[in-house]
C-alpha positions as a Markdown table, in Angstrom:
| # | Residue | x | y | z |
|---|---|---|---|---|
| 1 | Met | 1.4 | 3.6 | -3.9 |
| 2 | Arg | 4.0 | 6.3 | -3.0 |
| 3 | Pro | 3.8 | 10.0 | -3.7 |
| 4 | Arg | 4.6 | 10.8 | -7.4 |
| 5 | Asp | 4.3 | 7.1 | -8.5 |
| 6 | Thr | 2.8 | 6.5 | -11.9 |
| 7 | Ile | -0.4 | 4.6 | -12.5 |
| 8 | Thr | -1.4 | 3.1 | -15.8 |
| 9 | Val | -5.1 | 2.6 | -16.1 |
| 10 | Val | -5.8 | -0.1 | -18.7 |
| 11 | Asn | -9.3 | -0.8 | -20.1 |
| 12 | Glu | -9.6 | -4.5 | -20.8 |
| 13 | Asp | -13.4 | -4.4 | -21.2 |
| 14 | Ala | -15.6 | -3.8 | -24.2 |
| 15 | Thr | -17.1 | -0.7 | -22.6 |
| 16 | Ala | -15.5 | 2.8 | -22.2 |
| 17 | His | -14.3 | 3.8 | -18.7 |
| 18 | Thr | -13.2 | 7.0 | -16.8 |
| 19 | Leu | -11.3 | 7.2 | -13.5 |
| 20 | Thr | -11.6 | 10.3 | -11.4 |
| 21 | Ala | -10.5 | 11.2 | -7.9 |
| 22 | Ser | -13.1 | 13.1 | -5.8 |
| 23 | Asp | -10.8 | 16.2 | -5.7 |
| 24 | Lys | -10.2 | 15.9 | -9.5 |
| 25 | Phe | -6.4 | 15.6 | -8.9 |
| 26 | Leu | -6.5 | 12.3 | -10.9 |
| 27 | Asp | -8.8 | 12.5 | -13.8 |
| 28 | Thr | -8.7 | 10.4 | -17.1 |
| 29 | Ser | -10.3 | 11.1 | -20.3 |
| 30 | Thr | -12.7 | 8.4 | -21.5 |
| 31 | Ile | -10.6 | 5.3 | -22.0 |
| 32 | Ala | -11.8 | 3.2 | -24.9 |
| 33 | Ser | -11.7 | -0.6 | -25.0 |
| 34 | Gly | -8.1 | -1.8 | -25.3 |
| 35 | Lys | -6.6 | 1.6 | -24.5 |
| 36 | Ser | -4.8 | 3.0 | -21.5 |
| 37 | Glu | -3.9 | 6.3 | -19.7 |
| 38 | Thr | -1.0 | 7.0 | -17.3 |
| 39 | Leu | -1.4 | 9.3 | -14.3 |
| 40 | Thr | 0.9 | 10.4 | -11.4 |
| 41 | Thr | -0.1 | 10.1 | -7.8 |
| 42 | Pro | -0.2 | 13.3 | -5.6 |
| 43 | Asn | 2.9 | 14.7 | -3.9 |
| 44 | Glu | 1.6 | 14.0 | -0.4 |
| 45 | Ser | 0.5 | 10.8 | 1.5 |
| 46 | Gly | -3.1 | 10.2 | 2.1 |
| 47 | Gln | -6.2 | 8.5 | 0.8 |
| 48 | Leu | -7.8 | 9.5 | -2.5 |
| 49 | Pro | -11.5 | 8.5 | -3.0 |
| 50 | Leu | -11.8 | 7.3 | -6.6 |
| 51 | His | -14.8 | 7.0 | -8.9 |
| 52 | Leu | -14.6 | 4.4 | -11.7 |
| 53 | His | -17.2 | 4.9 | -14.3 |
| 54 | Gln | -17.9 | 2.0 | -16.6 |
| 55 | Leu | -20.3 | 4.0 | -18.7 |
| 56 | Pro | -23.1 | 4.3 | -17.5 |
| 57 | Val | -22.2 | 2.3 | -14.2 |
| 58 | His | -20.4 | 4.1 | -11.4 |
| 59 | Ala | -18.2 | 2.4 | -8.7 |
| 60 | Arg | -16.3 | 4.0 | -5.8 |
| 61 | His | -12.7 | 2.9 | -4.7 |
| 62 | Thr | -9.9 | 4.3 | -2.6 |
| 63 | Leu | -6.3 | 4.8 | -3.6 |
| 64 | Thr | -3.9 | 4.9 | -0.6 |
| 65 | Val | -0.7 | 7.0 | -1.2 |
| 66 | Ser | 1.9 | 6.5 | 1.6 |
């Protein structure tokens, strides 16, 4: 990803999800099944630790912006 790229988070599961960066720069509302939300990456390069919550399960990922 590059700075200021857009990301569309699509929930293709039957369970609601949220996606949140550790610093809260990226933070979705609860995304219901079949719905999506669009976000914009930060202005600067770097790595953003992400937390994907498939309610009630929690997974960690990293988004690299370069």
